[in-house]
N, C-alpha and C positions, 0 to 999 in steps of 0.2 A: 558646129559639132556634128560629128557623123552620126548617122542613124544607128540605134541599138537594135540588135536582133536577138529575139528570145527563142531559143530552141529547146523544146521539151521542158519548158519551165526551168531551164538551167540558167545559171548566172550569165548575163550578157558579156560578150567580148567584142573587140573590134577586129579588123582584118589582120592586125599584127599580133593577135592572140594575147594582147595585154589586157589585164582586168581593168574594168572601168568602175569606179566607185559610184554607186547609185544609192542615194540616201532614202529613196522611197521604196527600195526593194525590201521585201520580207519573204524569206523562203517559206514555201508551203510545208505543212506537216502531214505526214501520212497517218492520220487517225480519223475518227468519225466526225470530229468537229472541222477538220481541214481535209476534205477529200481531194484527191489529185485533180489538177486542172485539166480542162479539156485540151488534149494534145493537138487537136485540129484548130484551136483558136490561136490567133496571133495577138489577142489582147492580153494585157497583163492581168493576172488573177491575184487578188489580194484577200487574204483571210485575217480577220482580227478576232481576238478573244472576247467572249461576251463580257459586258460590263457588270461587275458585281459590287454592290455598295455595302460596305461593312459598317456596323454600329460603332458608336464610340466606346472605347475601352473604359470599364468602370474605374472609378478612383480607388486607391488602395484601401482607404479606411472603410469603404462600403464592403469591400471583399472581406476584410478581417471581422467586421461586425456580423456579417452573414455567417461566417464560419463559427464565430463564438455562439451565436444563437442556435445554430445547428448542434453544436456540442452540448449546449445547455439543455436543449430538448432531449437529446439522447441520454444525458445524465439523469434528468427527471424521470424518464421512462424506466431506466434501470433501477433507480431508487424506488419508484412506485412498485415495481415487480417484487423486489426484495422485501419491501415493507409489507406488501400484501401477503407474501409467503410467511413472514414472521408473525403477522397478526393471525393468520389462519392457524398457525401452530400454537399460538397462545390460547386462542378461543376454541381449539379443538377439544371437545368434551370426551374425556376418557370415562367410560362407565365405572361408577364406584364399585369397589370390591364387594363381594358377597359377605354376609354376616356368617361367621362360623362360630358356633357355640359347642360347648361340651357339657354334658350333664354327668357329674360324678355321683353315682348312687351307691349307697351302702345299706344292706339289709341285715339286721341283727335277728338271729333266730338260732335256737338250740345251743346257746352259749358261744356261738361263733358269729362270724360276719362274712358277708359276700359282697364284693365290690365289683362294679361294672361302670364302664364309661360309654355314654351314648353321644355320638357326634351329630350335630344338626347344622345344616347349611341352608341358608335362605337368601334370596335376592335382596339387595340393599333397599329397593323400593318397598319391599314387604317388611323387612326388619326395622326400617326407620320411616314409617309412614306418618305424614302430618307432623313431622318433627318430634315424634314420640317413638321410643324404643319398644318394639313389640316382641312377643315370644309365643310360640305355639303351646298353649296350656295343655292340650291333649297329650303332649309328650310327657309332661310331668304327672298328670292325673293317672295315666296308664301305669306308671311306676308305683304310684301310691294306692293301687288297687281300686280305683274308682271306675265304675262302669258308665259308659256313655248311653244316654237315653234322650228321648225327645226328637224333634226334627231340626232342620238346618236353621230355622228362624229362632227357636228357643231351645238350644241344646242344654242338657243337664248332665252333671257328673254326680254319681251316687255311690256311696259305700255303706255297708251294713254294720261293720264292727270296728269302732263304734259308729253310730249312725250320723252321717254328715252328708250334705248335698250342696251343690252350687248350680244356679241356673243363670244363663246369659240371655239377654235380648240382643241378638245380633244386629249390628248397625246403630246401636245406641250405647250410652255409657251406664246403663242400668244393669246391676247384677244382684241376684238374691243369694245370700249365704245363710243356709239353714232357715230359709223362709224370711229372713230380715233383708229389707231393701237397702242396698248400698249403691255407690256410684264409682265408676271407673274414671280415671283422669282423661280417657279418650275412648271413642267407640270401639267395640269389638268387631271383628270381621272374619270371614272364612276365605281362605285361599289355598290352593294346592292340597285340598283335603285336610287342612289343618285349621284349628280354631285359634285365632290370635287375640290376645289381650295385652294391654300395656305391661311391660316388664315389671314396673314398680308395684303393680297389684300382686304379682306372685311373690315378690320379695317382702312386702309388708303385710300380707294377709295370712301367710303360712308360718307356723312355728318352726318347721324343720327344713326350710329351704333358705339358703343364703347365697350371696354372690361371692364366691371364693376368689375370683380374679375378674378382670374386665370382661371376659367371655367364658367363664367357667361357673356353672351353678352346681352347688353341692346340696344333695337331698338325702335325707335319712329316713329309714322305715324300720320300726321295731315290732316284729311279729310276736315276740314273747310278751311284750307289755304294750298292747295297742293304745295309742293316745289320740286325743283330738288334734287335728292338723290346723284347723282354722283358728286364728287368734281371737276371733270374735267370741268363741266359746269360753275363752279364759276369763271373760268379764261378764258372764251371764248374770251373776248376782252382785249388785253394787251396794256398798254400805250406806245406809241412810244416816242422816244427822242424828246424833245422840240427843234424845228428847228428855233425858233424865235431869239435865241441868236447867235451872230456871231461865237462864239467859237464852239458851237454845230454844226452849219451849216458847218463850216470848217472841223470839225471832220467827219461828215457824208460824205462830199465830198472826203476826203482822205481815210477814213477807213470804208466806208459803206459796205453793203453786196456785192456790185458789185466789190469792190476792192480786194476781196479774191477769188481766183479761187479754190473752193473746188472740189475734185474729186467726192464726194458723193453729192446727192441732199439734201441739208440741208435747203431748202426754208421754210419748216415747223418749223424749229428751230430758224431761224434768230431773231424772236421776243423775244427770251429768252436771247440773248447775251448781252443785256443791260436792266437793271431793269427799272421800271417806274420812270419817272423824279421826281415825288413827293416823292418817297421812296429812292432816290439815296443815301441819307446820311446813311440809314440803312445798305446798302451794302458796303459802303466804311469805315464803322466804324472801328476805331483802337481798337484792343483787345490785351492787353499784360500785363506786370507786373504792370503797373501803370494805366491801363484802364481796369477795371473789369466789368464782367457781374454779376448781382444779382443772388443769388442762386435760386430765383423763376422764373428767365427768361426762357421762353419757346418760341421758334420761331414759327411763324405762317406758314401756308401753307406747312407743311412738306409733302413730297411725297417720294415714294420708289425709290431708286436708282436701276434701273433694271440690271445694270452691276456689282452688288455686287458679289464677289467671291462665288462660289458654296458651299464652306465649311463654310461660315459665315452666321450668322443671317442676314436677310434683313436689309440693312442700309437705312437711310433716309437723305434728305437734303431739304432745302427750294426749292420751285418750280423752280425758275429761275436757281439756281445753279444745280439742278438735271437735268433739260432739257439741259442745256448748256454742262454738263459733258457727257450726253448721245450722244449729237451731236459730241463732241470732240472724243469720242471713236469710233463712227461710221467712222469718217474721218481717225482716226488712223489705223483702220483695212483696209481701202482702200489703205493705204501706206505700208501695210505689217506688221503692229504692232498688231498682232492678240491676243497676250497673256496678254495684260494689263487688269486688273480688279480692281474694287473698294474694298478696305478692311476696310474702316471706313468712317463714315459720322457723323451725329448728335450724340452727347453724352450728356446726362443729367449731371447736377451738381453732383448728387450722384454717377453716373458712373465714373466721373472724380476723385472723392475722392477715390473710390475703386481702380482704376488703379494706382493712385499716391502712395497710401499707400502700395499696393502690391509690387511695384518696390522698395520702401524704405525697406520693410521687407526683400526682396531678397538680397539687398546689405548688410544689417546688418547681415544676415546669413553668408555672405562671409567675415565677419570680420570688416566691416566699422562701424564707430560710427553713432549715429543718425544724428548728424550734417553733417557728410560727406555723408551719404546716401541720406539725404534730398537735399543737394547741387547738388550732381551728378544727382539725379532724375529730379531736376528742369531744368537741361540743355536739357533733352530729353522729359520730360512730363510736361506740364504746370500745375501750381497750379489750383485747382478748382476755377472757376470764371475767370481765365485768359486764358482759352482754347478757341480757335476759333471754336472748334467742337461744343461747346454749342450753338453757334450762328446759326448753321445749314448751314453755308456758307463755311466750310472747308471740303475737301474731300481728303482722302489718296488713291492713286492709283499707282500700279506698277505691274511688271510681275514676280517678284521673289517670292520664297517661303516665305520670310520674308522681311520686310522693311530694306534695308541696303543702306549705302551711295554709294556703287558701282553702284546702279541703275542710278545715275546721269551721269555716263560715259558709260552706255550701250545704244545701238541704241534706245530702247523704251524710256528710260529716256531723251535722247537728243532730240528726236522728240517732246515729251511733253513740255519740257522746251522752245523749240524754236517756238512752235505753240499755247501754251495754251492761250496767250493773244488774239488770234483771237476769242476765245470763251468766253472771260471775266475772265480768270483765271490768277493768277500769282504764281510763286514759292515763297511761303511765307517766307521760311527760307533759303536764298541762301548761297552758300559757301563763307566763308571769312567775313561774316557779323554777326557772333555770338555776337560780342561786341555791336552791335546795337539792334539786335532782342532779345538777351538773350536766344536764343534757338539755338542749334547746327544745322549744315547743314542737311536738310531733303529734298532730291530731290523728295520725294513721296508726300509731303504735298502741296496741291494746294488750294488757297483761291479765292473765287469768289468775284470780285469787279465790274464787268461789263466791257465790251470791251472798252468803252471810257477811263476809268482810267487804265485798264490793259495795253493798248498799250503804254501809256505815261510812265508808270512804267517800262515796258520792254525796251523801246527805251532809256531811261535815265539810266538804270541799277541801279535803286533805290530799297530800301526796302520800305515797307508800312510806316514804321516810318519816313524814310527820305522824302517820298512823302508828308506825312502830314506836316512835318516841312518845306519843301522847296517850295511846290506847293500849297497845300490846305490852308495853313495858310495865 
């Protein structure tokens, strides 16, 4: 074979200019990896590409799994973001609206009348403090021509014609009306230059103020015939028991105020333990399944029960029952029974309907038929019109979280059952007498009948039905 000649790194040829195949020949590349060969060299220059080792290609299922996991992570992140935004929107607290009241005032003078409306706006946290509705009493007292006196710790409102006054102990539930100590359902306080008291105190203590609508108070003032505004003045003189009959005289001798040695000074309450003689029949009235109250019946002289449990709306009862219950719980505390409180008092006909129907619905949800649910409810809750609570003479009181029959065997329940008659109350639905009363045993339900009748019922071990049948008849 003839010798190959390389000229300028060009493909070799022979003398006859015919191309010769050389399998070891690799043309040079004009780039940085393959620089031109030295033209003065007669040696063959060869350049080879650097060796690069590639990893194995992943299998298909690994690729799809990784994509799925990536998609799943992305979806979870998006869901978490939207869930967080939704939760923040739900939990975002919108400030409750302000309380807006209107006082519609009417002044009667000179044969005519003058009307005026006063608008009052207060923040929600002021108008509904400690779960109690409050109202600035100074706005009302100013209209009624009371003058403000005293300091910020014990402000007083006074008027001269006729003479009335009210004094508050700010920060406590104590209030003095015409010098008589009373109790608010919640402490009074001062805010924004206003003196706030529970709204129920204004509605139940004044003769001429009423709630016309949910946020409208109507107040009247008669300058031609000035009258007492506070209801407490309307019962300044209470009727004593008529001592002219031998039966009453004997009772007073045996069971008068001197015959009971109270630990507390209850001299101011003694007059409430028996109702006025001329109204005695109202207080001993039998109310049950056969003796109904009309739907329109509304008891007079309702007053606030100051020992209402703190987590309940203020309850009411007729004046004599309310004051007698107040005295009974004062004496109970003197004997160490400090946890007894009132959980229910007056209930309207409509309220009784609601309570009765609600209990029936609950029993039906548990599988009872309408007839079964109604019959079971009637043993525990009186039909509307058959409830003593509508009379304003029945009061529920106990020291448990809820009314249960075990209260009757507890020290608080035993003390009440053994001493209620001294204050004019009876256990209305005693144990073992359901077949007579139609209502199951309720050791928390007390009915005011007056001390004269209560002592006889207690000593004879009778129900009110039996007392009417055996004694009063």
